[in-house]
N, C-alpha and C positions, 0 to 999 in steps of 0.2 A: 043228674048234673054231669056234664062232660068235664073230664080233667084236662089240663094242658097237654099231658102226654098223649091222651087219646085224640085230642084235637090236632096235635102235630102229626100223628100217624095218618090221620085222615087227609090232612093237607098234602103230605108228602106222597100221596098216591098220584098226584098231578105230576107228570114227567118233567114239565118245564120248571115247576117250582122245586122239584127234587134236584134237578141239575143245578139250579141257582144256589140252593141250600148247600149242596155238596161242594160247590166251588168256593163258598165262604167258610167252610168248616175249619180250615187251618187257622184262619184269623181268629175265629171264635174259640178255638181250642187254646191258642196262645193266650188270649184274653182271660179265659177261665183259669188257666194254669197260673198266670200272674196274680190274679185275685186270690186264689187259694193259697199261694205261697206267701203273699203279703199278710193275709189274715192269719195264716199259721204262725207268722212272726209277730202277730199282734201289733202291726204297724198301720198307721194311717197313710193315706195317699201323700199327705204333706211330709210326713217323716221319711217315707220312701224317696220322694222327690229330692228332698234335701240331701240325703245320703248318696243318691245317684248323680247329683249335680244337674238335675233337670227341674223343670217347673211342675207344679201339681197338675197343671192342665195337660202336660205331656203324659203323666201317669194315668190321668182320667181317660185320655184318648186311647192309650194302649189298652186299658181295661174295658173300653167300650167296644173294641174290635172294629172301629170305624176309621182307623188311620193307617197310613202306610209308613211305618217307622223305619229308620235306618238300622242296619245290623248293629252299629255302634250303640245306638240308644237301647235296643233290646238287650244287648250284652251288658251294658252298664246297669240297667235295672235288674236284670236277672242275677248279676254278680252280687249286688247288695242283698238279694234274697237267698244267696247261697246256691244258686242254680246256674246252669250253663246251657247255651244253645247248642243243640245237636241235630244233625240230619239223620233221619232213620228211614228205612225202607217201609213202604206201605204193604199191607197184607195182600 
């Protein structure tokens, strides 16, 4: 049986798919970091939303990586989680 990791490696051999995947990586990294931070605080999406002053739908969309949030929204949510938004150089 093929694992997801093996399947992903096989798919990413396709140059067009790899380029599309790489283009979306920052959004998915942000989503993953937000989910991990929220779970680390043992918070529900609803609790996080209330504390950040946004709707639960906004939190869900941030965590899905399929939205284009404002910096203000990301900063508000990150702040509640004890995190801050930083620009860092790539390798």
